[in-house]
Phi, psi and omega in degrees: 000126183293144178286148174246154182285166178299321181295316177301318181297313182294319178297316181294322185280322191245337186270144175300143185264051178269002171228161178236076188287152168290149184283057179241116181259102183282125182242342175206160186201153176202125177066241178260003187251146173230158181230153176259014170215159184281345179276354179055049176290151185299322182289349179252016187263134181227146172271122182274109178254031176233326176053043179052049181055040177078015176280345184242050178302328181278356183086169179283143167058038179296127187301325180293323179286322177298316180296320178296319179295316181293322178299315181290321177300324182294340177282343184082000183252100176258321177215140176228160176296145176289003171289349182236168178278161179218118180297313178301319179295319180297314182290324177294318179299317178297314181296315180296318179299318180293317181297318184273355182059044179233182186249333187224150183226132172245120183260133177230198185254309186241164180302315183291332173296322177292323176298311178303320179296318179295324178294313177300316183298311183288329174297313181295322175300318180300318181286319184279317188260316182274346179064041173293145180302144184307132175064018183246003184297139173230152180236133181268134180228173186247148174301148181066019177291160166221109179239016179117185186232022169291169182300319179293318181296320179286341180297332179246020173278151174258005179269116187298324182297325180292336187259329188300125176088004184242006179293160003283154186262161176287126179278174172105022181228146176240130183258126178233164177296144177285139176083008186246100182289330178295320178296324177296310180302317183288333183280337183289133173226187184296341182260005180282124182255334185205156169241114182257121188213145169273122178304325167225131181280123184270299183298333178289346177120034181059065180264116181263125183287167177301149180302133179091355184298314183293317180297315180293322179297318179297319179297319179297316180297318179298319182294329183255010180057050178244136182283125179269111183251119180257117175279099182254024184300312178266321188273359181267177174058043169098349187303320186265005181100356169233164179302314174234146181299331178297337182296339178297336177243015180055039179256131172252110181293165175290325182224126169264136169246120186237157177187208176046258187296345178304322183272357179060029181110356177241155186287115177200139177218170184206149166246127185234126181199183179275165183300326183298339175261307187297329186287000171287341174280127175243162180309127181099344181289330187201155180186177180196130179300313186259351186301120180072026182300154186305323182294305181296324180295319180297318178293320182296324177302313180290325179299318178293319180296323177298314180301316183282310188285330178266009173053050181292324175300320180294319178293324177299318179295311183293310182288328178294318177298317180296312181301311182296316181296322179289322177297321181298340178283346181279114179273120183220134177290348182271340191268123175275319182200141165256130179212158178172173174211124188065211179269051177223098191235136174244134173249105181271127181260154172293148179305325182284359178289346177097014177090147183288338183302316184293331177287322177293323176295321178292321177296322178299324177293337175266009176071035171236129183256114175231175178220141178280156172216146181048045172068308192244016184235128173268127182256133179239121181208073181286166171307148187286359178270002184300145183253167176300320181297321179289323175295318179298327176296323185280327190303312179296333178288320173299317181299316180300316183287317182290341179258007179288163181285000000 
């Protein structure tokens, strides 16, 4: 019987089993690389092709983010009551509003909290501004969506595992096929307040909608006075080769939902929109103890500046195209499709390949860290600072694994 590490034993004995982690205990990190020992020995070095589900677009241990964190820590102010003002929160709100070309920002902690906030916001907007009948507001969502795992978020998921055992569900949602503008038009009624959509579906396996889908969807929403809400938590902030995935179609949503890379490795999320929507929130309507706290806000300001000033979206586009094109050269009987946009790549395997998990385990033995999604898809999402040389290091290892029996 193989020995397990102390960390594996403790996790198995004491931690909730809501994840199925690979047996890799990361203890130090730099850039796109992580190590399983503090001495950073070569044999313990791995290329991270997950980047904490895109929360580390800037890479590990970025000096500008570390310096921002240390400066804020040195003030002794990490969190304050929202009964008082916060300079980092104020400056971050201004920067986000300018980047998104919007007027107001609501800061929260996690992506799904921002989703919940957007749902509350658009419902209240529907009742106050659109004059939807009391308690009748509905929001349209797409099949195979992933907007988090709170009770409300799973209520409109089409993934049975996310829902099983958690009923009764939150009402008020309509599920339509992703990428189908006709289905969107037909689903809208007088009580529809919002359309919540991922510009590219991530957890579903890097699913890119038909060209023109976002633009046509936005036009339909405008025609019917429906708020277009773009969940850019994973696909935003440079991941797809543009600052926002909507930028590929020159679409500016009514509401941006942001998270993950926004905090530069710390928990922070945001809902960004114009005053005509945000101002339906009044003091006491919504809140968060830690949302937009001075520490995370100070780091997030620098995190955004790193993305913009170090041209991470541009590097994502260039390196992503190279990575995807080189992967497509790998002939494998297991691979059904290589697809991606920017440094967000999905390798879909045939069902008979035996599941993506075994390929991710094999990649880990080759010192590449990836994660499976939807059983048969390997997801690749390294930090956006990755170089051609680092990709070239990884490619023969991918080839070896994808061509295994």
